[in-house]
C-alpha positions in Angstrom: -98.4 108.3 35.7 -100.6 105.4 36.7 -103.5 106.8 34.5 -101.2 107.0 31.5 -100.1 103.4 31.9 -103.6 102.2 32.5 -104.9 104.0 29.4 -102.0 102.6 27.3 -102.6 99.1 28.7 -106.3 99.4 27.6 -105.2 100.6 24.1 -102.7 97.7 23.7 -105.2 95.1 24.9 -107.9 96.4 22.5 -105.4 96.3 19.7 -104.4 92.7 20.7 -108.0 91.7 20.7 -108.6 93.2 17.3 -105.5 91.5 15.9 -106.5 88.1 17.3 -110.0 88.4 15.9 -108.6 89.4 12.5 -106.0 86.6 12.6 -108.7 84.0 13.5 -111.0 85.2 10.7 -108.1 85.0 8.2 -107.2 81.5 9.4 -110.8 80.4 8.9 -110.8 81.6 5.3 -107.5 79.9 4.6 -108.8 76.6 6.0 -112.0 76.9 4.1 -110.2 77.5 0.8 -107.9 74.6 1.5 -110.9 72.4 2.3 -112.5 73.5 -1.0 -109.4 72.6 -2.9 -109.6 69.1 -1.3 -113.3 68.8 -2.1 -112.7 69.9 -5.7 -110.2 67.2 -6.2 -113.0 64.7 -5.3 -115.7 66.4 -7.5 -117.7 64.6 -10.1 -116.6 67.0 -12.8 -113.4 68.7 -13.7 -113.3 72.5 -13.1 -109.8 73.9 -14.0 -111.0 77.5 -13.8 -112.3 77.0 -10.3 -109.1 75.2 -9.3 -107.2 78.2 -10.5 -109.5 80.6 -8.6 -109.1 78.6 -5.4 -105.3 78.5 -5.8 -105.1 82.2 -6.4 -107.4 83.0 -3.5 -105.3 80.9 -1.2 -102.1 82.8 -2.3 -103.9 86.1 -1.7 -105.0 85.1 1.8 -101.4 83.9 2.6 -100.2 87.3 1.4 -102.6 89.0 3.8 -101.2 86.8 6.6 -97.7 87.9 5.7 -98.7 91.6 5.7 -100.3 91.1 9.1 -97.7 88.8 10.8 -94.5 89.0 8.7 -92.8 86.3 6.7 -92.6 82.9 8.3 -89.7 81.9 6.1 -87.7 85.0 7.0 -88.3 84.5 10.7 -87.1 80.9 10.6 -83.7 82.0 9.5 -83.6 85.1 11.7 -84.0 87.7 9.0 -86.2 90.6 9.8 -89.4 91.4 7.9 -90.7 95.0 7.5 -92.8 96.1 10.5 -96.3 94.5 10.7 -99.2 95.0 13.0 -98.1 92.0 15.0 -94.6 93.4 15.4 -95.9 96.8 16.4 -98.1 95.1 19.0 -95.0 93.5 20.5 -93.4 97.0 20.8 -96.6 98.1 22.6 -96.3 95.2 25.1 -92.7 96.1 25.7 -93.9 99.6 26.7 -96.0 98.0 29.4 -93.1 96.2 31.0 -90.8 99.2 31.6 -90.6 101.0 34.9 -90.6 104.3 33.0 -93.9 103.6 31.4 -94.8 103.8 27.7 -92.7 106.2 25.7 -93.8 108.1 22.6 -92.3 105.4 20.4 -94.4 102.7 22.2 -97.6 104.8 21.8 -96.8 105.6 18.1 -96.1 102.0 17.3 -99.5 100.9 18.6 -101.3 103.7 16.7 -99.5 102.9 13.5 -100.2 99.1 14.0 -103.9 99.8 14.4 -103.9 102.0 11.3 -102.1 99.3 9.3 -104.5 96.6 10.5 -107.7 98.4 9.5 -107.4 98.0 5.7 -106.1 94.5 6.1 -109.1 93.6 8.2 -111.5 95.2 5.7 -109.9 93.1 2.9 -110.2 89.9 5.0 -113.8 90.6 5.8 -114.4 91.0 2.0 -113.0 87.6 1.5 -115.2 86.2 4.3 -118.4 87.8 3.1 -118.0 87.8 -0.7 -115.1 85.9 -2.2 -115.1 82.6 -0.2 -118.9 82.2 -0.3 -118.9 82.8 -4.1 -116.2 80.1 -4.4 -118.3 77.8 -2.2 -121.3 78.2 -4.5 -119.2 77.5 -7.6 -117.8 74.4 -5.8 -121.3 73.1 -5.1 -122.1 73.3 -8.8 -119.2 70.8 -9.6 -120.8 68.0 -7.5 -117.9 68.1 -5.0 -118.6 66.6 -1.6 -119.9 69.0 1.1 -117.5 70.8 3.4 -118.0 70.6 7.1 -118.2 74.1 8.5 -116.6 74.8 11.9 
């Protein structure tokens, strides 16, 4: 029994680490796009097409955050969102706090959460490696002030 719990704990902690890394990468991209929007508003030239691309990219990133963590608006009023990787991780943690040990439901929830997170992470990485850098190059061409990178 102790081996089962230890193995499950390791799986949950690995999933939590992956979810945190993905969430941090997503937050960096959102902050970068928001900084680019601010810089564009201070640019030497007007670039309505770039402004639209930045706006659309921010909405897409916020949608990814919703798919990963659920709706902030719904949680504020106590309404449930569909299951997300974050909510599935919570189920996994609950499986670690029982005296019985993790049930099949706890194990399944963590496995499904990991499977759901994988394509979301791939999409966020695409934004980080391709979309946001392309927007940054387009922003530089407008004469906007530089953005401080963290």
